[in-house]
C-alpha positions as CSV (number, residue, x, y, z in Angstrom):
1,M,12.4,35.9,-5.0
2,R,9.9,33.6,-6.8
3,E,6.2,34.0,-6.5
4,S,4.7,31.4,-4.2
5,K,0.9,31.3,-4.1
6,I,-0.9,28.4,-2.5
7,V,-3.4,29.9,-0.2
8,S,-3.6,33.3,-1.9
9,R,-3.9,32.0,-5.4
10,K,-7.4,33.4,-6.0
11,F,-7.1,36.6,-3.9
12,G,-6.6,38.8,-7.0
13,H,-9.7,37.7,-8.8
14,K,-12.8,39.9,-8.8
15,E,-15.6,38.5,-6.6
16,S,-13.2,35.8,-5.4
17,H,-15.3,35.3,-2.2
18,T,-18.2,33.9,-4.2
19,L,-18.8,30.2,-5.0
20,Q,-19.1,30.9,-8.7
21,V,-15.5,32.3,-8.9
22,A,-14.2,29.7,-6.5
23,R,-15.4,26.9,-8.6
24,K,-14.2,28.6,-11.8
25,H,-10.7,28.5,-10.4
26,G,-10.7,25.0,-9.0
27,G,-12.5,25.4,-5.7
28,Y,-13.7,22.1,-4.1
29,S,-11.7,20.1,-6.7
30,A,-9.8,18.3,-3.9
31,I,-12.9,16.9,-2.2
32,D,-13.4,13.8,-4.5
33,A,-9.6,13.1,-4.2
34,A,-9.9,13.2,-0.4
35,F,-13.0,10.9,-0.3
36,A,-11.2,8.4,-2.5
37,L,-8.7,7.9,0.3
38,E,-9.0,6.4,3.7
39,A,-9.0,8.9,6.6
40,T,-5.7,7.6,7.9
41,E,-4.2,8.0,4.4
42,I,-5.0,11.7,4.5
43,I,-3.4,12.1,7.9
44,D,-0.3,10.3,6.5
45,I,-0.1,12.7,3.5
46,I,-0.3,15.7,5.9
47,K,2.5,14.2,7.9
48,V,4.7,13.6,4.9
49,S,4.1,17.2,3.6
50,G,5.6,18.6,6.8
51,L,2.7,21.1,7.2
52,R,3.2,23.1,10.4
53,G,0.6,25.0,12.3
54,K,0.3,28.5,11.0
55,G,-1.3,30.1,14.0
56,G,2.0,30.8,15.8
57,G,3.2,27.5,17.3
58,G,4.5,25.8,14.2
59,A,3.8,22.3,15.5
60,P,3.6,19.4,13.0
61,V,-0.1,19.3,11.9
62,G,-0.2,15.6,10.9
63,N,1.0,14.5,14.3
64,K,-1.7,16.7,15.9
65,W,-4.4,15.1,13.7
66,A,-3.2,11.6,14.6
67,L,-4.0,12.3,18.2
68,M,-7.7,12.3,17.4
69,P,-9.2,8.9,18.2
70,Q,-10.8,7.0,15.2
71,D,-12.8,4.7,17.5
72,H,-14.4,7.2,19.8
73,D,-18.0,6.3,20.8
74,G,-19.2,9.9,20.9
75,P,-18.8,12.8,18.5
76,S,-15.5,14.4,17.5
77,Y,-15.2,18.1,16.6
78,L,-13.1,20.5,14.6
79,A,-12.7,24.0,16.0
80,V,-11.1,26.5,13.5
81,N,-9.3,29.3,15.3
82,A,-10.2,32.5,13.6
83,D,-9.8,34.7,16.7
84,E,-6.7,36.5,15.3
85,S,-6.3,39.1,18.0
86,E,-2.5,39.4,17.9
87,P,-1.4,42.9,17.1
88,G,0.5,42.9,13.8
89,T,-1.4,39.9,12.5
90,F,-4.1,40.1,9.9
91,K,-3.7,37.2,7.6
92,D,-6.6,34.9,8.5
93,R,-9.1,37.7,7.8
94,Q,-7.7,37.9,4.2
95,I,-8.7,34.2,3.7
96,M,-12.1,34.7,5.1
97,A,-12.7,37.8,3.1
98,K,-11.2,36.8,-0.2
99,D,-11.5,33.0,-0.4
100,P,-13.8,31.7,2.3
101,H,-14.7,28.7,0.1
102,L,-11.0,27.5,0.3
103,L,-11.4,27.5,4.1
104,I,-14.7,25.5,3.8
105,E,-12.9,23.0,1.4
106,G,-10.2,22.6,4.0
107,I,-12.7,22.1,6.7
108,I,-14.4,19.3,4.8
109,I,-11.2,17.4,4.2
110,T,-10.0,17.9,7.7
111,C,-13.3,16.7,9.3
112,Y,-13.3,13.6,7.1
113,A,-9.7,12.8,8.1
114,I,-10.5,13.0,11.8
115,G,-14.0,11.6,11.7
116,A,-15.8,14.8,12.7
117,H,-19.3,15.7,11.5
118,D,-19.5,19.2,13.2
119,A,-17.1,22.0,12.7
120,Y,-17.0,25.4,14.5
121,I,-15.3,28.5,13.3
122,Y,-14.5,30.6,16.4
123,I,-14.2,34.1,15.0
124,R,-12.9,37.3,16.6
125,G,-15.9,39.4,17.8
126,E,-14.6,42.5,16.0
127,Y,-14.5,40.7,12.7
128,Y,-18.2,41.2,12.0
129,Q,-17.8,42.1,8.4
130,F,-15.6,39.1,7.7
131,Q,-18.1,36.9,9.6
132,Q,-20.8,38.1,7.2
133,I,-18.8,37.2,4.1
134,L,-17.9,33.8,5.6
135,Q,-21.5,33.1,6.6
136,K,-22.7,33.9,3.1
137,A,-20.1,31.4,1.7
138,I,-21.3,28.7,4.2
139,D,-24.9,29.4,3.1
140,E,-23.9,29.0,-0.6
141,A,-22.2,25.7,0.3
142,Y,-25.3,24.4,2.0
143,A,-27.5,25.5,-0.9
144,E,-25.3,23.7,-3.5
145,G,-25.1,20.5,-1.4
146,I,-21.4,21.0,-0.8
147,I,-22.0,20.6,3.0
148,G,-24.9,19.2,4.9
149,E,-26.4,15.7,5.0
150,K,-24.3,14.5,2.0
151,V,-21.0,16.3,1.3
152,M,-21.0,16.7,-2.4
153,G,-22.9,13.5,-2.8
154,H,-20.7,11.4,-0.6
155,D,-22.2,9.6,2.3
156,Y,-20.8,11.9,4.9
157,R,-22.7,14.6,6.9
158,L,-20.9,17.8,7.8
159,D,-22.3,21.0,9.5
160,I,-20.3,24.2,9.9
161,T,-21.2,26.8,12.5
162,I,-19.7,30.2,13.2
163,H,-19.2,31.1,16.8
164,R,-18.4,34.7,17.6
165,G,-16.1,35.6,20.4
166,A,-16.5,38.7,22.5
167,G,-13.2,40.4,21.9
168,A,-10.9,38.6,24.4
169,Y,-7.3,38.2,23.1
170,I,-6.8,35.2,25.4
171,C,-9.4,33.2,23.5
172,G,-6.9,32.8,20.7
173,E,-5.3,30.2,23.1
174,K,-6.9,26.9,22.0
175,S,-8.1,25.7,25.4
176,A,-9.4,29.2,26.3
177,L,-11.2,29.2,23.0
178,L,-13.0,25.9,23.9
179,E,-13.8,27.2,27.4
180,S,-15.5,30.2,25.7
181,M,-17.3,27.9,23.2
182,E,-18.7,26.0,26.2
183,G,-20.1,29.2,27.6
184,K,-17.5,29.8,30.3
185,R,-14.9,32.5,30.9
186,G,-12.1,32.2,28.4
187,H,-9.5,30.9,30.8
188,P,-6.7,28.6,29.5
189,R,-6.8,25.1,30.9
190,L,-4.0,23.2,32.7
191,K,-2.0,21.2,30.2
192,P,-2.1,17.4,30.3
193,Q,1.1,15.5,31.1
194,Q,1.0,13.6,27.8
195,K,0.0,14.5,24.3
196,E,-3.7,14.3,23.6
197,P,-6.4,16.1,21.7
198,E,-8.3,19.1,23.1
199,W,-11.8,18.4,24.6
200,Y,-15.1,20.2,23.8
201,F,-17.8,19.1,26.2
202,G,-15.8,16.0,27.0
203,N,-15.4,15.0,23.4
204,P,-12.1,14.9,21.4
205,T,-11.6,18.1,19.4
206,L,-9.0,19.3,16.9
207,V,-8.1,23.0,17.0
208,N,-6.3,24.5,14.0
209,N,-5.7,27.9,12.7
210,V,-7.6,29.3,9.6
211,E,-4.5,29.4,7.3
212,T,-3.5,25.9,8.4
213,I,-6.9,24.5,7.3
214,A,-6.8,26.5,4.1
215,T,-3.5,24.9,3.1
216,V,-4.9,21.3,3.3
217,P,-6.7,21.2,-0.2
218,F,-3.5,22.0,-2.1
219,I,-1.7,19.2,-0.3
220,V,-4.4,16.6,-0.8
221,K,-4.9,17.5,-4.5
222,K,-1.2,18.1,-5.5
223,G,0.5,15.8,-3.0
224,A,2.9,16.1,-0.2
225,K,5.9,16.4,-2.5
226,A,4.4,19.3,-4.3
227,Y,4.1,21.2,-1.0
228,R,7.7,20.4,-0.1
229,L,8.9,22.0,-3.3
230,Y,8.4,25.3,-1.4
231,G,10.3,26.4,1.7
232,T,13.0,24.5,3.6
233,D,13.4,20.9,4.8
234,S,12.4,21.8,8.3
235,S,9.9,24.5,7.4
236,P,8.3,23.4,4.2
237,G,5.6,25.3,2.3
238,T,4.5,28.9,2.4
239,L,3.0,31.4,4.8
240,L,0.9,34.6,4.5
241,F,3.5,36.9,5.9
242,G,2.2,40.3,7.0
243,L,3.9,43.7,6.9
244,S,2.8,46.7,8.9
245,G,4.5,49.7,10.5
246,H,7.0,51.9,8.6
247,V,6.9,50.3,5.2
248,N,5.8,51.8,1.9
249,R,3.4,48.9,1.0
250,P,1.9,47.3,4.1
251,G,-0.2,44.3,3.5
252,I,-0.3,40.5,3.3
253,Y,2.0,38.7,0.8
254,E,2.4,34.9,0.5
255,A,6.0,33.7,0.3
256,E,7.8,30.4,1.0
257,F,9.6,29.8,4.2
258,G,13.3,30.5,4.2
259,V,13.3,33.8,2.3
260,S,15.4,36.6,3.6
261,M,13.5,39.0,5.9
262,L,15.2,42.0,4.5
263,E,14.6,40.9,0.9
264,Y,11.0,40.3,1.8
265,I,10.6,43.8,3.3
266,E,12.3,45.4,0.3
267,Q,10.5,43.4,-2.5
268,Y,7.0,43.2,-1.1
269,G,6.9,46.1,1.3
270,G,8.8,48.5,-0.9
271,G,11.4,49.2,1.8
272,V,11.2,51.4,4.8
273,K,8.9,54.4,4.5
274,G,10.4,57.8,3.6
275,G,13.8,56.3,2.7
276,K,14.7,56.1,6.4
277,R,17.0,53.5,8.0
278,L,15.6,50.3,9.5
279,K,15.9,50.2,13.3
280,A,14.0,47.1,14.4
281,V,11.5,44.5,13.4
282,I,9.0,42.5,15.5
283,P,9.0,39.3,13.3
284,G,5.9,37.4,14.1
285,G,3.2,39.4,15.8
286,A,3.4,41.5,18.9
287,S,4.3,38.6,21.2
288,T,7.6,37.8,19.6
289,P,10.9,39.2,20.7
290,V,12.1,42.2,18.7
291,L,15.1,42.0,16.3
292,T,17.6,44.8,15.7
293,A,18.2,46.0,12.2
294,Q,21.5,44.1,12.1
295,E,19.7,40.9,13.2
296,A,16.9,41.4,10.6
297,S,19.5,41.8,7.8
298,C,20.8,38.3,8.3
299,V,17.8,36.2,9.3
300,R,15.6,34.0,7.2
301,L,11.8,33.7,7.6
302,D,11.5,30.2,9.0
303,Y,11.0,28.7,12.4
304,E,14.6,27.5,12.8
305,D,16.4,30.6,11.9
306,L,14.2,32.9,14.1
307,R,14.8,30.5,17.0
308,V,18.5,30.7,16.6
309,M,18.2,34.5,16.6
310,G,16.4,34.3,20.0
311,S,13.0,35.1,18.6
312,T,10.1,33.2,17.0
313,L,8.4,33.2,13.7
314,G,4.9,33.3,15.3
315,T,2.2,34.2,12.9
316,G,4.7,35.9,10.5
317,G,3.2,39.3,11.1
318,M,6.2,41.7,10.8
319,I,6.0,45.1,12.5
320,V,8.7,47.3,10.9
321,M,10.2,50.3,12.9
322,D,12.3,53.0,11.4
323,E,15.2,55.0,12.8
324,D,13.0,57.6,14.5
325,T,11.0,55.0,16.6
326,C,11.3,55.4,20.4
327,M,11.7,51.9,21.6
328,V,10.5,52.8,25.1
329,S,7.3,54.2,23.8
330,A,6.9,51.1,21.5
331,L,7.3,48.8,24.5
332,K,4.8,50.9,26.5
333,N,2.3,50.5,23.7
334,L,2.7,46.7,23.8
335,L,2.6,46.5,27.5
336,E,-0.7,48.5,27.7
337,F,-2.2,45.8,25.5
338,Y,-0.9,42.9,27.5
339,H,-2.0,44.6,30.8
340,H,-5.5,45.0,29.4
341,E,-5.7,41.5,27.9
342,S,-4.3,39.3,30.7
343,C,-7.2,37.0,31.7
344,G,-6.2,37.4,35.4
345,Q,-6.2,33.7,36.1
346,C,-2.5,33.5,37.1
347,T,-0.9,35.9,39.6
348,P,2.5,36.4,37.9
349,C,0.7,37.4,34.7
350,R,-2.2,39.4,36.3
351,E,0.1,41.5,38.6
352,G,3.2,41.4,36.4
353,T,1.7,42.9,33.3
354,G,0.4,45.8,35.3
355,W,3.7,46.2,37.2
356,V,5.9,46.4,34.1
357,D,3.4,48.7,32.4
358,G,3.6,51.1,35.3
359,I,7.4,51.0,35.4
360,V,7.7,51.9,31.7
361,E,5.1,54.7,32.2
362,S,7.3,56.1,35.0
363,L,10.3,56.0,32.7
364,L,8.5,57.9,30.0
365,K,7.5,60.6,32.5
366,G,11.2,61.0,33.5
367,E,10.3,59.7,37.0
368,G,12.2,56.4,36.8
369,T,15.4,55.3,38.4
370,E,18.3,53.1,37.3
371,E,16.9,50.3,39.4
372,D,13.6,50.5,37.4
373,V,15.4,49.3,34.2
374,D,16.8,46.3,36.1
375,R,13.4,45.8,37.8
376,L,11.8,45.3,34.4
377,L,14.1,42.4,33.7
378,D,13.5,41.0,37.3
379,V,9.7,41.1,37.0
380,S,10.0,39.6,33.5
381,Q,11.8,36.6,35.0
382,T,9.1,36.2,37.6
383,M,6.5,36.1,34.9
384,N,8.3,33.6,32.8
385,G,7.4,29.9,33.1
386,K,5.2,30.3,36.1
387,T,1.7,30.4,34.5
388,I,-0.8,28.1,32.9
389,C,-0.5,29.4,29.4
390,V,2.3,31.1,27.3
391,F,0.8,34.6,27.6
392,A,3.2,35.7,30.4
393,P,6.3,34.0,29.0
394,A,5.6,35.7,25.7
395,V,5.4,39.1,27.4
396,S,8.6,38.2,29.3
397,G,10.4,37.6,26.0
398,V,9.2,40.9,24.6
399,I,10.4,42.8,27.6
400,D,13.8,41.1,27.7
401,S,14.5,41.8,24.0
402,F,13.5,45.5,24.1
403,V,15.4,46.2,27.3
404,T,18.6,44.3,26.5
405,K,18.9,45.4,22.9
406,F,17.9,49.0,23.4
407,R,18.9,49.6,27.0
408,G,20.5,52.9,26.2
409,E,17.1,54.4,25.2
410,F,15.6,53.2,28.5
411,E,18.5,54.8,30.5
412,A,18.1,58.0,28.5
413,Y,14.7,58.4,30.2
414,L,16.0,58.1,33.7
415,K,15.3,61.0,36.1
416,G,17.7,63.8,35.3
417,A,19.0,62.2,32.1
418,R,16.5,63.6,29.7
């Protein structure tokens, strides 16, 4: 497996978060190249590169940028989603901690491309220490004239503001994020019938994930073809994949799309901890359907292969589980989180997450019945596709995968079977 470093190229350097080190290793070198182009040309380059959103959805980034109106009378905005509250996902904080100037560089280019003069970084409330590092980098950028009234001497104003969240998982959903920024409860909005940008105080707004924005400088500087040298035709480029759980070397390691999941776990994670057998892998953060060891052994880390396998790539945060893992307890752990984090706006989600959490608790106590196992699947179907956002459908997929693939473990907890 070849080394593929686009976003994490400077991570290993000492004091990599400082402006001095960033510039020493090519930081902000893509800005002049960007300003030599028309805004629409940058969007076209992003389209040709095949860059896909790295916050979980995987939608084509260039098409999303193209939805931003170039002739809007009022202001346009960029909102960078740094909420990162998905269990098993911890890649964006690596960028903010180790190379915040790369993120700022990406923000500058993105704002120029969409005609925005104000960018907001919505950061998870618990990420206080990473916010401090990021704010210091922003202050450095202002002091050196990189941002402000004239971006690196170009006739373009850009201001960047950090907006701290208050610890709500749902605010990672882009419309709930904007509701929160407007000072309201973080409730997802109803989706429009046709494709359009998001709206912040009635003005068009682009919402992109941290890693997505941090990938932009490489594409603008090196070109779309250079980015497509990595990955697959449908999933070009790289991703900061995460490893947690029962692995010898948990952490964040950048790799190109399309690599073997098992090879990735072995090469970067050092294999399953303690020499035990692999039992299951949650492939892309806690809200993606679990894979069995057999499925994990034959799947590639890209959007298409995971979809064929009945799961999703999500954020690429893999949670590895060994042979001793109780899958019922593992599901209970996830459902407690979802029960707590449901925003409560939609009844199937508000009531459903609490219901399934209670059912699994009864099973673990040895008080469940055979009907309870089927009831989990029944409630799951009630939750799926009947809510404003994808929170409940994601929970539904998690429940279905755990119960159908490891049903024997759930039945082992039935009353009298323990």
